C-alpha positions as CSV (number, residue, x, y, z in Angstrom):
1,X,-33.3,-63.3,-239.0
2,X,-33.4,-66.8,-237.5
3,X,-37.2,-67.3,-237.1
4,X,-38.2,-65.5,-240.2
5,X,-39.4,-67.0,-243.5
6,X,-39.2,-65.5,-246.9
7,X,-42.1,-66.4,-249.1
8,X,-41.4,-66.3,-252.8
9,X,-44.3,-66.6,-255.2
10,X,-45.5,-64.5,-258.1
11,X,-49.1,-65.0,-257.2
12,X,-50.2,-62.7,-254.5
13,X,-53.0,-64.9,-253.3
14,X,-50.6,-67.7,-252.7
15,X,-48.3,-65.4,-250.7
16,X,-51.3,-64.3,-248.6
17,X,-52.4,-67.8,-247.8
18,X,-48.9,-68.9,-246.8
19,X,-48.4,-65.8,-244.7
20,X,-51.6,-66.5,-242.8
21,X,-50.6,-70.1,-242.2
22,X,-47.1,-69.2,-241.0
23,X,-48.3,-66.2,-238.9
24,X,-50.6,-68.6,-237.1
25,X,-47.5,-70.7,-236.2
26,X,-45.9,-67.5,-234.9
27,X,-43.4,-67.0,-237.8
28,X,-42.5,-63.6,-239.1
29,X,-42.6,-63.4,-242.9
30,X,-41.3,-61.3,-245.8
31,X,-42.4,-61.6,-249.4
32,X,-41.0,-61.5,-252.9
33,X,-42.8,-61.8,-256.2
34,X,-39.8,-62.7,-258.5
35,X,-36.5,-64.4,-258.4
36,X,-34.5,-61.2,-258.6
37,X,-36.5,-59.8,-255.7
38,X,-36.0,-63.0,-253.7
39,X,-32.3,-62.8,-254.1
40,X,-32.2,-59.2,-253.0
41,X,-34.4,-59.7,-249.9
42,X,-32.5,-62.9,-248.9
43,X,-29.2,-61.0,-249.0
44,X,-30.5,-58.0,-247.2
45,X,-32.7,-59.6,-244.5
46,X,-30.9,-63.0,-244.0
47,X,-34.1,-65.0,-243.3
48,X,-34.0,-68.3,-241.5
49,X,-35.6,-70.1,-244.4
50,X,-36.8,-69.5,-248.0
51,X,-40.1,-71.0,-249.1
52,X,-39.7,-70.8,-252.9
53,X,-42.2,-71.4,-255.6
54,X,-40.2,-72.8,-258.5
55,X,-42.4,-71.3,-261.3
56,X,-41.4,-67.6,-261.4
57,X,-41.7,-65.2,-264.2
58,X,-38.0,-64.1,-264.4
59,X,-36.0,-67.2,-263.6
60,X,-36.4,-70.8,-262.7
61,X,-36.5,-72.1,-259.2
62,X,-33.3,-74.0,-259.9
63,X,-31.5,-70.8,-261.0
64,X,-32.7,-69.0,-257.8
65,X,-31.4,-71.8,-255.6
66,X,-28.1,-71.9,-257.5
67,X,-27.5,-68.2,-257.1
68,X,-28.5,-68.4,-253.4
69,X,-25.9,-71.1,-252.9
70,X,-23.2,-69.2,-254.8
71,X,-23.5,-66.1,-252.5
72,X,-21.6,-66.5,-249.2
73,X,-24.2,-64.3,-247.5
74,X,-27.1,-66.7,-248.4
75,X,-25.5,-70.1,-249.1
76,X,-26.5,-71.5,-245.7
77,X,-30.1,-70.4,-245.8
78,X,-32.4,-73.5,-246.1
79,X,-34.6,-73.5,-249.2
80,X,-37.9,-75.4,-249.5
81,X,-39.0,-75.6,-253.1
82,X,-42.7,-75.5,-253.7
83,X,-44.4,-76.7,-256.9
84,X,-47.8,-77.6,-258.3
85,X,-46.4,-80.2,-260.6
86,X,-43.4,-82.3,-259.8
87,X,-41.6,-85.1,-261.7
88,X,-38.8,-87.3,-260.4
89,X,-36.4,-85.6,-262.8
90,X,-37.4,-82.2,-261.4
91,X,-37.0,-83.3,-257.8
92,X,-33.5,-84.6,-258.5
93,X,-32.5,-81.3,-260.3
94,X,-33.8,-79.3,-257.3
95,X,-31.9,-81.4,-254.8
96,X,-28.7,-81.2,-256.8
97,X,-29.1,-77.4,-257.0
98,X,-29.2,-77.2,-253.2
99,X,-32.9,-77.4,-252.2
100,X,-33.4,-78.8,-248.7
101,X,-36.9,-80.1,-249.4
102,X,-39.5,-80.2,-252.1
103,X,-43.2,-79.8,-251.3
104,X,-45.9,-80.4,-253.8
105,X,-49.1,-78.3,-253.7
106,X,-51.5,-78.8,-252.1
107,X,-49.3,-79.7,-249.2
108,X,-50.1,-81.1,-245.8
109,X,-49.9,-78.3,-243.2
110,X,-48.9,-80.6,-240.4
111,X,-45.9,-82.1,-242.3
112,X,-44.9,-78.7,-243.8
113,X,-44.7,-77.0,-240.4
114,X,-42.7,-79.9,-239.0
115,X,-40.3,-79.7,-241.9
116,X,-39.9,-75.9,-241.4
117,X,-39.3,-76.4,-237.7
118,X,-36.6,-79.0,-238.4
119,X,-34.8,-76.9,-241.1
120,X,-35.0,-73.7,-239.0
121,X,-33.6,-75.6,-236.0
122,X,-30.7,-76.9,-238.1
123,X,-30.1,-73.5,-239.6
124,X,-29.8,-72.0,-236.2
125,X,-27.2,-74.5,-235.2
126,X,-25.2,-74.0,-238.4
127,X,-25.3,-70.3,-238.1
128,X,-24.1,-70.4,-234.5
129,X,-21.1,-72.6,-235.3
130,X,-20.3,-70.6,-238.4
131,X,-20.2,-67.4,-236.3
132,X,-17.9,-69.0,-233.7
133,X,-15.6,-70.4,-236.4
134,X,-15.4,-66.9,-238.0
135,X,-14.4,-65.5,-234.6
136,X,-11.7,-68.1,-234.2
137,X,-10.4,-67.3,-237.7
138,X,-10.2,-63.6,-236.9
139,X,-8.3,-64.4,-233.7
140,X,-5.9,-66.5,-235.8
141,X,-6.9,-69.8,-234.3
142,X,-8.4,-71.5,-237.4
143,X,-6.0,-73.2,-239.7
144,X,-6.5,-74.7,-243.1
145,X,-7.2,-78.5,-242.9
146,X,-7.1,-81.3,-245.3
147,X,-10.6,-81.6,-246.6
148,X,-10.2,-85.3,-247.4
149,X,-12.9,-87.4,-245.8
150,X,-13.1,-91.1,-245.4
151,X,-16.0,-93.1,-246.8
152,X,-19.2,-92.8,-244.8
153,X,-20.5,-95.6,-242.6
154,X,-24.2,-96.1,-243.3
155,X,-26.4,-98.4,-241.2
156,X,-29.8,-99.8,-242.6
157,X,-32.3,-100.8,-239.9
158,X,-35.7,-102.1,-240.9
159,X,-38.5,-104.3,-239.4
160,X,-37.6,-107.1,-241.8
161,X,-33.9,-107.7,-242.8
162,X,-35.1,-108.2,-246.4
163,X,-36.3,-104.6,-246.5
164,X,-32.9,-103.3,-245.2
165,X,-31.1,-105.4,-247.7
166,X,-33.2,-104.0,-250.5
167,X,-32.3,-100.5,-249.3
168,X,-28.6,-101.5,-249.3
169,X,-28.7,-102.9,-252.8
170,X,-30.5,-99.8,-254.1
171,X,-28.2,-97.3,-252.5
172,X,-25.0,-99.2,-253.1
173,X,-25.3,-98.3,-256.8
174,X,-25.7,-94.6,-255.9
175,X,-23.1,-94.5,-253.1
176,X,-20.3,-96.9,-254.3
177,X,-17.6,-95.3,-252.2
178,X,-19.5,-95.6,-248.9
179,X,-19.8,-98.6,-246.6
180,X,-23.4,-99.7,-246.2
181,X,-24.4,-102.4,-243.8
182,X,-27.6,-104.0,-242.6
183,X,-28.1,-104.0,-238.8
184,X,-30.7,-105.3,-236.4
185,X,-32.0,-102.9,-233.7
186,X,-29.8,-104.7,-231.1
187,X,-26.7,-104.5,-233.2
188,X,-27.3,-100.9,-234.0
189,X,-27.3,-100.0,-230.3
190,X,-24.2,-102.1,-229.8
191,X,-22.5,-100.4,-232.7
192,X,-23.5,-97.0,-231.4
193,X,-21.3,-97.6,-228.4
194,X,-18.2,-98.4,-230.4
195,X,-15.6,-96.2,-231.9
196,X,-16.8,-97.2,-235.4
197,X,-20.3,-95.9,-234.9
198,X,-22.1,-95.2,-238.2
199,X,-22.2,-91.7,-239.7
200,X,-25.7,-92.3,-241.0
201,X,-28.6,-94.4,-239.7
202,X,-31.6,-95.1,-242.0
203,X,-34.3,-96.5,-239.7
204,X,-37.8,-97.7,-240.5
205,X,-40.3,-95.8,-238.3
206,X,-42.1,-99.0,-237.3
207,X,-39.9,-101.9,-236.3
208,X,-41.1,-104.7,-234.2
209,X,-43.8,-102.3,-232.8
210,X,-45.3,-99.1,-234.1
211,X,-43.0,-96.1,-233.7
212,X,-40.2,-98.3,-232.3
213,X,-37.9,-96.8,-234.9
214,X,-38.5,-93.4,-233.4
215,X,-37.7,-94.7,-229.9
216,X,-34.5,-96.1,-231.4
217,X,-33.7,-92.7,-232.8
218,X,-34.2,-91.1,-229.4
219,X,-31.8,-93.7,-227.8
220,X,-29.2,-93.0,-230.4
221,X,-29.5,-89.2,-229.8
222,X,-28.9,-89.8,-226.1
223,X,-25.5,-91.5,-226.6
224,X,-22.4,-89.4,-227.1
225,X,-21.0,-91.6,-229.9
226,X,-24.1,-91.2,-232.0
227,X,-25.6,-87.9,-230.8
228,X,-24.4,-86.1,-234.0
229,X,-25.1,-88.9,-236.4
230,X,-27.4,-88.4,-239.4
231,X,-30.7,-90.1,-238.8
232,X,-33.1,-90.6,-241.6
233,X,-36.5,-92.1,-240.8
234,X,-38.2,-94.2,-243.5
235,X,-42.0,-94.4,-243.7
236,X,-44.7,-95.0,-246.2
237,X,-45.8,-91.9,-248.2
238,X,-49.2,-91.8,-246.3
239,X,-47.7,-91.9,-242.8
240,X,-47.8,-88.1,-242.4
241,X,-48.2,-88.0,-238.7
242,X,-45.3,-90.4,-238.2
243,X,-43.1,-88.2,-240.5
244,X,-44.0,-85.0,-238.7
245,X,-43.3,-86.7,-235.3
246,X,-39.9,-88.0,-236.5
247,X,-38.8,-84.5,-237.6
248,X,-39.9,-83.0,-234.3
249,X,-38.0,-85.7,-232.4
250,X,-34.8,-84.9,-234.2
251,X,-34.7,-86.8,-237.5
252,X,-32.4,-85.1,-240.0
253,X,-34.5,-86.2,-243.0
254,X,-37.2,-88.5,-244.2
255,X,-37.2,-91.3,-246.8
256,X,-39.8,-93.7,-248.2
257,X,-39.6,-97.4,-247.4
258,X,-39.8,-98.3,-251.1
259,X,-36.8,-96.9,-252.8
260,X,-36.5,-99.7,-255.4
261,X,-37.0,-97.4,-258.4
262,X,-33.8,-95.7,-259.8
263,X,-35.3,-92.2,-259.2
264,X,-36.2,-93.0,-255.6
265,X,-32.8,-94.4,-254.9
266,X,-31.1,-91.4,-256.4
267,X,-33.2,-89.0,-254.4
268,X,-32.5,-90.9,-251.2
269,X,-28.7,-91.0,-251.9
270,X,-28.8,-87.2,-252.6
271,X,-30.5,-86.6,-249.3
272,X,-28.0,-88.8,-247.4
273,X,-25.0,-87.1,-249.0
274,X,-26.4,-83.7,-248.3
275,X,-26.9,-84.5,-244.7
276,X,-23.4,-86.1,-244.6
277,X,-21.8,-82.9,-246.0
278,X,-23.5,-80.9,-243.3
279,X,-22.4,-83.3,-240.5
280,X,-18.8,-83.2,-241.6
281,X,-18.9,-79.4,-241.9
282,X,-20.2,-79.2,-238.3
283,X,-17.4,-81.6,-237.3
284,X,-14.8,-79.4,-238.8
285,X,-16.3,-76.3,-237.1
286,X,-16.3,-78.1,-233.8
287,X,-12.6,-79.1,-234.3
288,X,-11.8,-75.4,-235.1
289,X,-13.6,-74.3,-231.9
290,X,-11.9,-76.9,-229.8
291,X,-8.5,-76.0,-231.2
292,X,-9.3,-72.3,-230.8
293,X,-10.3,-72.7,-227.1
294,X,-7.2,-74.9,-226.5
295,X,-4.9,-72.3,-228.0
296,X,-6.6,-69.6,-226.0
297,X,-6.2,-71.5,-222.7
298,X,-3.2,-73.7,-223.0
299,X,0.6,-73.1,-223.0
300,X,1.8,-74.6,-226.3
301,X,5.2,-75.8,-224.9
302,X,4.1,-77.6,-221.8
303,X,0.4,-78.2,-222.6
304,X,-0.5,-76.8,-219.2
305,X,-3.1,-74.1,-218.8
306,X,-1.8,-70.5,-219.3
307,X,-2.1,-67.4,-217.1
308,X,-5.4,-66.3,-218.8
309,X,-7.2,-69.6,-217.9
310,X,-5.6,-69.7,-214.4
311,X,-7.0,-66.3,-213.5
312,X,-10.5,-67.4,-214.5
313,X,-10.2,-70.7,-212.7
314,X,-9.0,-69.1,-209.5
315,X,-12.1,-66.9,-209.4
316,X,-14.2,-70.1,-209.6
317,X,-12.2,-71.7,-206.9
318,X,-12.7,-68.7,-204.7
319,X,-16.5,-68.9,-205.1
320,X,-16.4,-72.6,-204.3
321,X,-14.3,-72.0,-201.2
322,X,-16.6,-69.2,-200.0
323,X,-19.7,-71.3,-200.5
324,X,-18.3,-74.5,-198.8
325,X,-16.2,-72.7,-196.2
326,X,-13.3,-75.0,-197.2
327,X,-10.0,-73.3,-198.1
328,X,-7.9,-73.8,-201.2
329,X,-4.2,-73.6,-201.7
330,X,-2.1,-71.6,-204.2
331,X,1.5,-72.4,-204.9
332,X,3.9,-70.5,-207.1
333,X,6.8,-72.7,-208.3
334,X,10.0,-71.3,-209.9
335,X,12.9,-73.3,-211.3
336,X,16.1,-72.3,-209.6
337,X,18.8,-70.6,-211.7
338,X,17.0,-71.5,-214.9
339,X,18.8,-68.7,-216.8
340,X,22.0,-70.6,-216.4
341,X,20.4,-73.7,-218.1
342,X,19.5,-71.7,-221.2
343,X,22.9,-69.9,-221.2
344,X,24.9,-73.1,-220.7
345,X,22.9,-75.8,-222.6
346,X,20.8,-73.7,-225.0
347,X,17.1,-72.8,-225.2
348,X,16.2,-76.2,-226.7
349,X,17.5,-77.9,-223.5
350,X,15.6,-75.3,-221.5
351,X,12.4,-76.2,-223.3
352,X,13.0,-79.9,-222.6
353,X,13.5,-79.1,-218.9
354,X,10.2,-77.1,-218.7
355,X,8.3,-79.9,-220.5
356,X,9.7,-82.6,-218.1
357,X,8.9,-80.5,-215.1
358,X,5.3,-80.0,-216.3
359,X,5.0,-83.7,-216.8
360,X,6.2,-84.4,-213.2
361,X,3.8,-81.8,-211.8
362,X,0.9,-83.5,-213.7
363,X,1.9,-86.9,-212.4
364,X,2.1,-85.9,-208.8
365,X,-1.0,-83.8,-208.3
366,X,-4.7,-84.6,-208.1
367,X,-6.9,-84.5,-211.2
368,X,-8.9,-81.7,-209.6
369,X,-5.8,-79.5,-209.1
370,X,-5.1,-76.7,-211.5
371,X,-1.6,-76.6,-213.0
372,X,-0.6,-73.6,-215.2
373,X,2.6,-72.1,-216.7
374,X,2.3,-68.4,-216.0
375,X,5.8,-67.2,-216.9
376,X,9.0,-68.4,-218.5
377,X,10.0,-70.8,-215.7
378,X,7.2,-70.1,-213.3
379,X,4.3,-72.4,-212.6
380,X,1.1,-72.0,-210.6
381,X,-0.8,-74.8,-208.8
382,X,-4.2,-74.3,-207.1
383,X,-5.6,-77.1,-204.9
384,X,-9.3,-76.9,-204.0
385,X,-10.5,-78.2,-200.7
386,X,-6.9,-78.3,-199.3
387,X,-5.9,-77.4,-195.7
388,X,-2.4,-76.2,-194.8
389,X,-0.9,-79.5,-193.9
390,X,-2.2,-81.3,-197.0
391,X,-1.0,-78.5,-199.2
392,X,2.4,-78.3,-197.5
393,X,2.9,-82.0,-198.0
394,X,2.0,-81.8,-201.6
395,X,4.4,-78.9,-202.2
396,X,7.2,-80.8,-200.4
397,X,6.5,-83.8,-202.6
398,X,6.7,-81.7,-205.7
399,X,10.0,-80.2,-204.6
400,X,11.5,-83.7,-204.0
401,X,10.2,-85.1,-207.3
402,X,12.0,-82.3,-209.2
403,X,15.2,-82.6,-207.2
404,X,15.5,-86.4,-207.0
405,X,15.8,-87.3,-210.7
406,X,17.9,-85.4,-213.3
407,X,16.3,-84.4,-216.5
408,X,17.3,-86.6,-219.4
409,X,17.9,-84.5,-222.5
410,X,17.3,-85.8,-226.0
411,X,21.0,-85.5,-226.8
412,X,21.9,-87.9,-224.0
413,X,23.0,-85.3,-221.4
414,X,21.4,-85.0,-218.0
415,X,20.6,-81.9,-216.0
416,X,19.9,-81.7,-212.3
417,X,17.3,-79.0,-211.5
418,X,15.6,-77.8,-208.3
419,X,12.5,-75.7,-207.7
420,X,11.5,-73.2,-205.0
421,X,7.8,-73.0,-203.9
422,X,5.8,-70.3,-202.2
423,X,2.5,-71.5,-200.6
424,X,-0.6,-69.6,-199.5
425,X,-3.8,-70.9,-198.0
426,X,-7.2,-69.0,-197.9
427,X,-10.3,-68.4,-199.9
428,X,-12.9,-68.6,-197.1
429,X,-13.4,-64.8,-197.0
430,X,-14.4,-62.5,-199.7
431,X,-10.9,-61.5,-200.6
432,X,-9.8,-61.2,-204.2
433,X,-8.1,-64.5,-205.2
434,X,-5.2,-62.5,-206.5
435,X,-4.4,-61.7,-202.9
436,X,-3.5,-65.4,-202.4
437,X,-1.3,-65.3,-205.5
438,X,0.5,-62.3,-204.1
439,X,1.0,-64.0,-200.8
440,X,2.4,-67.1,-202.5
441,X,4.6,-64.8,-204.5
442,X,6.0,-63.2,-201.3
443,X,6.6,-66.6,-199.9
444,X,8.4,-67.7,-203.1
445,X,10.7,-64.7,-202.9
446,X,11.5,-65.7,-199.3
447,X,12.3,-69.3,-200.5
448,X,14.6,-67.9,-203.1
449,X,16.3,-65.5,-200.7
450,X,17.0,-68.1,-198.0
451,X,18.7,-70.7,-200.2
452,X,16.3,-71.9,-202.9
453,X,15.1,-75.6,-203.3
454,X,12.6,-75.2,-200.5
455,X,9.0,-74.6,-199.6
456,X,8.0,-71.4,-197.9
457,X,4.5,-70.8,-196.5
458,X,3.0,-67.3,-196.5
459,X,1.9,-65.8,-193.3
460,X,-1.7,-64.6,-193.4
461,X,-2.0,-61.0,-194.6
462,X,1.4,-60.9,-196.3
463,X,1.7,-59.9,-199.9
464,X,4.4,-58.5,-202.1
């Protein structure tokens, strides 16, 4: 459950204290007293987060985390490791195993709750994208992709350039394949607007003024190019309020300003790479969703919208027309004697003709107009805010554009094609938009019956 937290500790008093603290913050909790019980509860209840004491009687915290990460049902659940004694080596081992954070007892409640909020928020986003990706996969939209990823672009921004340079030198040894650069605040904002925006920003919380790094983070979050970048805020260990504020404002993770020791540099690099893996996983899921939506709405041959999308869009146009009292036009366009094209020149030539006609329709209509392929050689055009004369002129223009220039085939041959168009106007009453389509269809049949290669306008109230 997204807002629930599983507390794992073999000491009942510790579990009670944590439950009281989390209940006060309006979290629901469940409890486990051993590693085995924690694994069973996590798999059964799917909590939003696991708060794990690493000193358990039956297995180590690292083993619990490793087994959580190995199970597809629990691998995405954030884990906060809790310990009374921590060493740099233990922190690295826990992070490598898959812990999202390590808190040492006694922990600061302000910072702990901010960290939990941040992780639960990220988990909710991850779970939603994973669910949508699974739906696309079941519908057959998701395809296997090359998992190769290019080196990460990492920007270091500190109050003093010397500090950012020390970060770069320390991390370059741990991240040799990534591109790390030192940027000023001004250059960071300029780079954020470029196509080569960094994947990761590591920003000191206090730049020229206190909390200016947090304001820079907010600015980066507001820009489309860097909205999904990883942002890590660096502070001194004692700046607890600044750390909590950074997490609540959207920082992905925290770091300390002094990472000169090998252990500190390794931990920071592990955190950056963990966030980078999540960022790239979300990017792949977004690509899958975008492709799934495209395949669901777009005709693969012509790259025009399909009948499914057109039906939904017509309903929106009808609502708009009813609200504004401005009519919209519906055209049905059908290539004349298209069967003879396929029979004489082959289906490949027929596909080339359809693709070229679609291109000419796109070029000669407004950006707001809907163009869809709704059948083999049949197209639909819907023009919002269009009166009869404007729509009739557009239809005649399309007819002439198709007739005037033969289609050049890839094999060098040319084909002259024409198109018949049925046009209907309406939408200012509460009629079903399908009525306009039917009226346009009746007009199209009339255009075909009276010689083809012409525009026929439906009379109000006529339908097939």
